[in-house]
C-alpha positions in Angstrom: 51.0 -20.2 47.7 53.6 -17.5 46.7 51.8 -17.2 43.4 48.4 -16.6 45.0 49.8 -14.1 47.5 51.6 -12.2 44.8 48.5 -12.0 42.7 46.5 -10.8 45.7 49.0 -8.2 46.5 49.2 -6.8 43.0 45.4 -6.9 42.7 45.0 -4.9 45.9 47.6 -2.3 45.0 46.1 -1.6 41.5 42.5 -1.7 42.8 43.4 0.8 45.5 45.5 3.1 43.3 43.1 3.4 40.4 40.4 5.4 42.2 43.0 7.7 43.8 44.7 8.4 40.5 41.4 8.9 38.7 40.4 11.6 41.1 43.8 13.3 40.7 43.5 13.1 36.9 40.1 14.7 37.0 41.3 17.5 39.3 44.2 18.4 37.1 42.6 17.9 33.7 44.7 14.9 32.9 42.0 13.4 30.6 41.6 11.9 27.1 39.4 14.4 25.2 37.0 13.2 22.5 37.8 13.8 18.8 36.8 12.5 15.4 38.8 9.3 15.9 37.8 8.6 19.4 34.8 6.5 20.4 34.1 8.1 23.8 32.0 11.2 24.0 33.1 12.7 27.3 36.6 13.3 28.7 38.0 10.2 30.5 40.9 10.2 33.1 44.3 9.0 31.8 46.3 7.8 34.8 45.6 4.1 34.7 49.0 3.2 33.3 50.7 4.5 36.4 48.6 2.3 38.7 49.4 -0.8 36.5 53.2 0.0 36.7 53.3 0.6 40.4 51.3 -2.6 41.2 53.2 -4.9 38.9 56.7 -3.5 39.5 56.3 -3.2 43.3 54.8 -6.7 43.7 57.5 -8.3 41.5 60.3 -6.6 43.5 58.8 -7.5 46.8 58.1 -11.2 46.0 61.1 -11.9 43.7 63.7 -9.4 44.8 66.1 -7.6 42.5 66.4 -10.3 39.9 67.2 -9.9 36.2 63.5 -10.3 35.4 62.2 -7.9 38.0 64.8 -5.2 37.2 64.0 -5.6 33.4 60.3 -4.9 34.1 61.0 -2.1 36.6 63.6 -0.2 34.6 62.2 -0.6 31.1 58.7 -0.2 32.4 59.5 3.1 34.1 61.0 4.6 30.9 57.8 3.6 29.0 55.4 4.9 31.6 57.2 8.2 31.9 57.2 8.6 28.1 53.6 7.5 28.0 52.6 10.0 30.6 54.2 12.8 28.6 52.3 11.6 25.5 49.1 11.4 27.5 49.7 14.9 28.9 50.0 16.2 25.4 46.7 14.6 24.5 45.0 16.1 27.5 46.0 19.5 26.1 44.7 18.6 22.6 48.3 18.3 21.2 50.3 15.5 19.5 53.4 14.2 21.1 56.3 13.8 18.5 56.7 10.3 17.1 60.5 10.0 16.9 61.2 10.6 20.6 58.8 7.8 21.4 60.3 5.5 18.8 63.8 6.1 20.2 62.6 5.3 23.8 60.8 2.2 22.6 64.0 0.9 20.9 66.1 1.6 23.9 63.6 -0.1 26.2 63.3 -3.0 23.7 67.0 -3.6 24.2 66.8 -3.4 28.0 66.1 -7.1 28.5 69.4 -7.9 26.7 71.4 -6.2 29.5 69.9 -8.6 31.9 70.4 -11.7 29.8 66.8 -12.1 28.7 66.9 -12.8 24.9 65.8 -15.3 22.3 68.7 -17.8 22.1 67.7 -20.6 19.7 65.5 -23.6 19.2 65.7 -27.0 20.9 65.2 -30.3 19.1 65.5 -34.0 19.8 69.1 -33.7 18.5 70.1 -30.8 20.8 69.9 -27.0 20.9 70.2 -25.0 17.8 71.8 -21.8 19.0 71.2 -18.7 16.8 74.1 -16.4 15.9 74.4 -13.8 18.7 73.4 -10.9 16.4 70.3 -12.8 15.3 69.2 -13.4 18.9 69.7 -9.7 19.7 67.8 -8.5 16.6 65.0 -11.0 17.1 64.6 -10.1 20.8 64.5 -6.3 20.1 62.1 -6.6 17.2 59.8 -8.8 19.3 59.7 -6.5 22.3 59.4 -3.3 20.2 56.5 -4.9 18.2 54.6 -5.9 21.3 55.0 -2.5 22.9 53.2 -1.0 19.9 50.7 -3.8 19.3 49.0 -3.6 22.7 48.9 0.2 22.3 47.2 -0.2 18.9 44.3 -2.3 20.2 43.7 0.1 23.1 40.8 1.8 21.4 37.6 0.4 23.0 36.7 0.3 26.7 38.3 -2.8 28.3 39.8 -4.2 25.1 43.5 -4.0 25.8 43.2 -4.9 29.4 41.0 -7.8 28.7 43.2 -9.2 25.9 46.2 -8.7 28.1 44.5 -10.7 30.8 43.9 -13.6 28.5 47.4 -13.5 27.1 49.0 -13.3 30.5 46.9 -16.2 31.8 48.0 -18.3 28.8 51.7 -17.5 29.4 51.2 -18.3 33.1 49.8 -21.7 32.4 52.5 -22.3 29.8 55.2 -21.4 32.3 53.7 -23.8 34.9 53.7 -26.6 32.4 57.4 -25.9 31.6 58.2 -25.5 35.4 59.4 -21.9 34.9 58.5 -20.4 38.3 59.9 -16.8 37.8 58.1 -16.4 34.5 54.9 -17.8 36.0 55.2 -15.3 38.9 55.4 -12.4 36.5 52.6 -13.7 34.4 50.2 -14.2 37.3 51.0 -10.7 38.6 50.1 -9.4 35.1 46.8 -11.3 35.3 46.0 -9.8 38.7 46.9 -6.3 37.6 44.8 -6.4 34.4 41.7 -7.9 36.2 41.9 -5.1 38.9 42.2 -2.5 36.2 39.5 -4.0 34.1 37.0 -3.4 36.9 37.3 0.3 36.2 38.1 0.1 32.5 35.3 -2.1 31.1 32.4 -0.2 29.4 31.6 2.4 30.4 35.2 3.1 31.3 35.9 5.3 34.3 39.6 5.5 33.5 41.9 4.7 30.6 45.4 3.2 30.8 46.7 5.6 28.2 49.8 5.1 26.2 51.7 4.7 29.5 49.7 1.6 30.4 49.3 0.1 27.0 53.0 0.3 26.1 54.0 -1.0 29.6 51.6 -4.0 29.3 53.0 -4.8 25.8 56.5 -4.7 27.1 55.7 -6.9 30.1 54.0 -9.5 27.9 56.9 -9.5 25.4 59.4 -10.0 28.2 57.3 -12.7 29.8 57.2 -14.6 26.4 60.9 -14.3 25.8 61.8 -15.4 29.4 59.3 -18.2 29.2 57.6 -19.6 26.1 60.5 -18.7 23.8 63.1 -20.2 26.1 64.2 -23.6 24.8 61.3 -23.6 22.4 61.0 -26.1 19.7 60.2 -25.1 16.1 56.5 -26.0 16.7 56.1 -24.5 20.2 57.3 -21.1 19.0 53.6 -20.9 18.0 52.6 -20.8 21.7 53.4 -17.1 22.4 52.4 -16.2 18.9 49.0 -17.7 19.4 48.7 -16.4 23.0 49.2 -12.9 21.6 47.4 -13.6 18.3 44.8 -10.8 18.5 47.2 -7.8 18.7 49.6 -9.5 16.3 46.9 -10.1 13.6 45.3 -6.8 14.2 48.6 -5.0 13.7 49.5 -7.0 10.6 46.1 -6.3 8.9 46.2 -2.5 9.8 49.8 -2.1 8.6 48.9 -3.8 5.3 45.9 -1.6 4.8 48.0 1.5 5.5 50.6 0.4 3.0 48.0 -0.3 0.3 46.4 3.1 0.9 49.7 5.0 0.9 49.2 6.2 4.5 52.1 6.6 7.0 52.5 3.5 9.1 52.5 5.5 12.3 49.4 7.5 11.5 46.4 6.9 13.8 43.3 5.9 11.9 40.1 3.8 12.3 41.2 0.7 10.4 41.6 -1.5 13.5 39.5 -4.6 14.0 37.4 -3.0 16.8 36.7 0.0 14.5 35.6 -2.3 11.7 33.3 -4.3 14.0 31.6 -1.2 15.4 31.1 0.1 11.8 29.3 -3.2 11.2 26.8 -2.2 13.9 28.2 -3.9 17.0 28.1 -2.1 20.3 31.3 -1.6 22.4 30.4 -4.5 24.7 29.6 -6.8 21.7 32.8 -5.8 20.0 35.0 -6.4 23.0 33.2 -9.7 23.8 33.7 -10.9 20.3 37.5 -10.1 20.4 37.7 -11.7 23.8 36.3 -14.8 22.3 38.8 -14.9 19.5 41.7 -14.2 22.0 40.4 -17.1 24.2 40.3 -19.5 21.2 43.9 -18.5 20.3 44.9 -19.1 23.9 43.3 -22.5 24.2 44.8 -23.5 20.9 48.3 -22.5 22.1 47.9 -24.5 25.3 46.5 -27.6 23.5 49.5 -27.4 21.2 51.9 -27.1 24.2 50.3 -30.0 26.1 50.3 -32.2 23.0 54.0 -31.7 22.5 55.1 -31.8 26.2 
């Protein structure tokens, strides 16, 4: 019952806030303007990330209290959302926000879970727990969180894509947490599901609002923390594949794009049109067809991860 009430509360907060923030964004010109790389043809409000953060962090703190998990999401998420809003504000003025300040913030935020004891510790086996050296657990945790912060941001290029994929990934991590009897992780995951569904009502094609960098980086961070606190905790060598498959779409998309950028000699941080959704649309698919196809792939990854988890439970 607590899980259902938490999901309902978060859904209500996000669904209520989005129209309000959308009107404010339009009034003050806080919009994503079209350019040669963008798919949309008219300016779209950019305040969705703030609604996602308020809904998720508020619900988690109300239901769970000031726990290590809720504080990790609230504190790290606030830093990402504020940085993202600065980035989005620069875009609204037709400018580029500097890369290195963002990278520094992302690295600091990626280390935030460590302060609250949330980190990758090792692998379990029939013979006991294989504990990683402390430095390896720290590095692995930071790399994982930093990567997911960026990966969800990378796929946020078509109406409803990032929010839909995040919905499927969160749902998968929620079911995995229930199977492993990890209630705090399940609570965070179901809150993420509710927030993403509420936002998707306004973000699916034709999008009436974007989550912007503020929302995409925050969702990536929240998913990464959920995976570390849940699926990666006491994972076996085989079930490490569960979070990797649950987040398979952004992981594969990022890997392919980075390889293409390396081969073409482009900077790894340079925005381009090499992502999967860009390729599919160049092949002639519409936005809805593109998003639906990627949803299907994400759903298949999610099902495979759960089948794997159930088979080994």
